[in-house]
N, C-alpha and C positions, 0 to 999 in steps of 0.2 A: 396269415390267419390260421387259426386252429378250427378245422371244420369237422363237425359231427355228421357222418353219412349214415342215414338210417334206411334200411330196406327190409321188406317182408317177402323174400323170395328164396329159392334154393341157391341162387348165385351161380347156376350152371347155364349151358346153352347160350342163346343170344342175349338174354337178360344179364347174364354174368359178364359177357363181353362189354355191354353198355356200362354196367356199374364199374368194372375194372378200368374201362377207358376213361370215364370221367374222373375217377379217383386218381389215376395216373396223371391226368392232365393237371389237376389241382396241384399235385406234388411237383410236376415240372415247372409250374409257375411259382414255386417257392412256398406253398402252403402245406400244412400237415393235415392228415386225414385220419380220423378214428372211426372205424366201422361199428355199427350196432345192428344186429339182426337176430331172429329167433334161432338160427343155426350157428351163430358165432363163427362163421367162416370168413376167410379173406378171399373175395372173388378174383383177386389177382392170381390166385393159384388154381381156381376152379373154372374160370371163364371158358366157355365153349365146350365143357365136358358134356358127355352124353347124359341127358336128364332122364333117360328111360332105364338106366341101370338100377335095379332094386337097392343095391347097397348104398347108392348115393341119395336115395329119396328120404327126405325128412318125414317125421310123423305127420306134419301138416300136409305134405304132398300126398302121402298115402291116404289120408282122410279125404283130401280133395278128389281123389280118384274113386273112392268107394263109399264115402258117407253120403247119406241123403242130403240134398242141396240145402234144406233149411238148417240141418244140424251143422253143416260146414259153415254156413253163414253166421250162425250163433257163435261158433268158435272164432271166426274172424272178428266179430264184435268183441268177444272176450279177450282177444289178443291185445286190445287197448290197455287192459289192466296190466298184463305182463310187460308190455312195452313201456307203460308208464312208470313202473317200478325201475326197470333197467335204465331208461333214459333219464329219469329223475335223479337216480344215483350218479350217473355220469355228469349231469349238469351241476350237481352240488359239489362233486369232487374236483372238477376240472373246468377251467374257463374256455368257452367256445365263442368264436366270433360269428359263426354261421352254422345253421343246420340245413343240410341238403337231404331231401327225402324223395325216394321213388314212390310215387303215389300207389296206393292199394285201396281196394273197396273197403268201406266201413272204417278206415283208419283216420282218426281225428285227434288222438291224444298228443301227438307231436305238436300240432298247432296250438293246443292248450298250453303245453309246457313252454313252447317258444315264446308265447305271449307272457306267460308268468315270469320267465327268467329274462325277458327282454333280449332275446337273441333273434336276429333276422332269420326267417325261414324261406328257403327256396324249395318249391315242389316241382318235381319232374313228372309229367303226365304222359303216359304212353297209350292209355285207353280209358274210356268212360262207360259206365253202364248205359245200355240202350243202343250200343253199336254192335255189329257183327263181332263175335268173339268165340273163344274156345269153349268156355262154359256158357250155359244159358244165362240170360239176364237174372239177377238176384230175385229170389222170392220176396225178399225184404227190400225191394227197390226204393221205396220212399226213404228208408233209413240210410241207404247207401248215398242217395242224393243229398240228404240232410248233412251227412258227414262230409261230403265233397264241398258243399257250400260253406260249412263251418271252417274247413281247412283253407279253402281258396280265399275267403274273406280276410283271414289272418296272415296269409303268406305275403312276404315282401315282393316275391317274384314267382311267376308260374311259367315253367318252361315246357313247351309242348313240341311234339315231333311233326305236327301237320297243321295246316290252316283249319281243317275240319274240327280238330280238338279246340283250337282257338275260338271258333264260332260257337261251339257247344258251351264253352265256359263263359263266354260273353253273354250267352242267353240266360245264364244263371244270375246275371246282374253284376258280374265282375268287370271292372274297368279294363278296356283294351290295353291301356298303358302298362298294366301289370303282367301282361302275357307276352312271352317271347317265343317265336317259332324258330326252332333249331332242328333241322333234320339230323338223323344219326350220322355217324362219322367213322373214321378209321384211326388207329393208333399210329401216330407219325413215326414211331420207332420202327415200324415194319416197312417203311417206305424207302429206307436207305439203299436197299439192294432189290433189284427186280428179280422175282422168283424164277426158277428154272424148272419146267416140268418134264425135262428130257428123261430122267430116270423113271418117272411114273409112267410115261408113255411106253418106255421100253419094258417095264414090268408087266404091263397089260397088252403088250404086243400090238400097239396102235401107233407106231412111229409115223407111218405114212397116212394115217386116217384123218378125217375131219371129225373132231370130237365135239359133240354137243353135250353140255353138262349142266348139272345142278348140284349145289351143296346145301345141305340143311337136313331137317328131320322129316321122316316119312310119315306125315300126319295129314288128315283129310284136308285141312284148310290150305295146304300148299298146292293142291290139285295136280299132283304128279301124274295122275291117270290121264289128264289132258295132254301133258307133255309126251307121255309114252304114245298115246294115240296119234298125236300130230307128227311125231317122229316116224312112226310106222307108216303113215300116209306119205311121208316125204321120201322114205327109204328106197322104194323100188327104182332100179336103174342107177342107184348111187351106192355101189359096193363099198366105197371108202368110208361111209358114214358109221359112226359109233355113238352110243349114248352112255354117258358116265353119270351115275347118280351116287354122290358121296354122302354118306350118312347112315342112319338107322332109324327104326321106329316100327310102329304097329302095322304099317301097311307094306312092309317089305315083301312078304309072301304074296300079297295081292298083286303087287307090281310085277313080280316075276311071273305069276300066272297070266297076267294081262299080256306081257311081252311074248310069252310062249304062244298064247292064243292068236296073237297078231303076226307070228312068224318072225320076230326079231330078237328072240332070246339070245341068239349067238352074237348079237351086236350090242347087248346090254352089259355094261361093266359096273359091278357093285363092289367097290373097295371096302364098304362098311364105314363105321364111325372111325374117324382118324383124330389124333391129337390136334388141338387147335393150332399149335405152333407149326404143324406140318401142312395145314390147309392151304397156304399160299402156293406150295409146289403142286398140289392137286389142281388148284384153279389154273395154274400155268399150263397144266397138261390139257386143258380144254381150249378149243378154238372159239367156241361160242358158249357164253354162260347165260342161262335162262332163269327168269323168275316167272313161273307159270301163272301165279295168281297173287294178288294182294288186295287190300281194301282201302276204303276212303281215309282211314286215319293212321295206318301203319307206315313207318319209314324203315324198310327192310335193311338190316345190318349187312346181309349178304350182298346187297347192291354195292355198298362201298368197298367191300372186300373184292368183288369182281372188278371194280374200277381200279383199285390199287394194283391189281395184277395185269392191268392193261389189256383186259379181255374185251372182245366184242360182246355187247350185252343186248338181249331181247327181253323186254319187260312190259307189263300192262300199263296203260296210260292213266293210272290213278293220279290224283292231285299231288300226293306226297312224292311220288316217283318223278312226275313231270317238273317238280321244283328242282330236280337234280339232273335228269336226263333231257337233252334236247334232241328230238327225233332227227336222225340223219347226221348229227354232229358228234355226239359222244355215246350214242346207243341208238337202238331202234325200239319204238313203242308200238304196241298193238292194242286194238279194242277187244277186251276180253268177252264182250257180248256178241262179237262177230265170229261165227264159226269159220275156221280156216285162217283167221288173221295171223295167229301165231305162226302157222306153217308158211305163209307168204313171206314173213320177215326172216324166218330161218332160211328159206330158199335163197333169198337175196344175199345172205352171208355165206352160205355153203359154197356157192360158185364164185366167190370173189375174195381171195386172200388179201388183196390190197385194200379193199373196203373194210375188212375185219381189222386190219392193222391200223388204218386211219382212225376208226372209231375207238379202238383200244387205247391208242396213244393219247387221244384227246381226253378220254375218260380218266386216264391216270394223271394227266396234267391238271384236270379239274379237281380231282379229289385231293391232290397235294396242295393246291392253292386255296381251296374253299372248304374242305370237309374233313378236318382232323379234330380229334377230341380236344386238343389244346386250343384250337381256334374257338370251339364251342364254349369251353370254360372261360376263356378270356372275354368273349362277348357277353356272357351272362354276368360276370363279375363287373364289367364296365356298366352294364345296365343297373346293377345294384348301387353304383356310385362308390 
């Protein structure tokens, strides 16, 4: 098939990893992919890049950060006209067998064009208005929901990353049979060789340490302050413990100040943002990989990267994560509403290398067998018939 892949994002960070992963999977299955986006980039080249670098931020991204909310939402609505011209030209010039779109608020022109040109539409949904999110709920929320319903009614298939999103879309009157739950995944090309963190541990002089780690962006919704506090409470009497936070973001200075105030700054390792291709080696340098916080609808991509590295994982017991991790078998889950629960699970792993190894090996086996982008692409195409 010839697939038109439309997205309205920067194509960096985790979203870029997701887009590049699905596009690569379609291609491995023998299909061709044409990207269409406001930035005209190929996420295969930008996936995982630092979205906080000013030189990489698009005009739309800068407006998102600084424009009044209503103005930004009006620009999102106006984007339908721009996308309509671009997508319409592509559909007239070239034959496409499928349109695959990453859902965005107020975006509905693709559904209109897919119906007009009689091309099946698959919509991938990662969030919906009304749930906890980075930006506040839209001021023009009724319009956002109207656009969602218009799009979902015309889609051949809706792919969601969590059962929560499935239930939300069903509540709009969309048939359950049109919705497919597919958690995020990993690029199978990265699974051929198990990464080695020896050189990273040597670089940061933690060869004999037990390294608790996190990889991602230093932003409020990841609740890294909780991880730092729980690590500090666990650290007394355990001189071998280190905390490695790989990434960058607006909260880096705050995290350093917090670590200093808690007396663990000398145990904190901050490599900064690293190229996505090097991330497996940094994860391999960690003995325990942590997701401090998630929510009811997100399927964290870092979870699958942790699993691919055969790491012992500690994560909150949200519904999307519990679809993938089985407590005590391929990871440890904790109740994020219970103070100290994260620390208890960390303690269970710090003192047991054999337990860490068993969890990590099972996690890697599970991600290889069940959670690759190619498996996801194959399943959605089978559902399409």
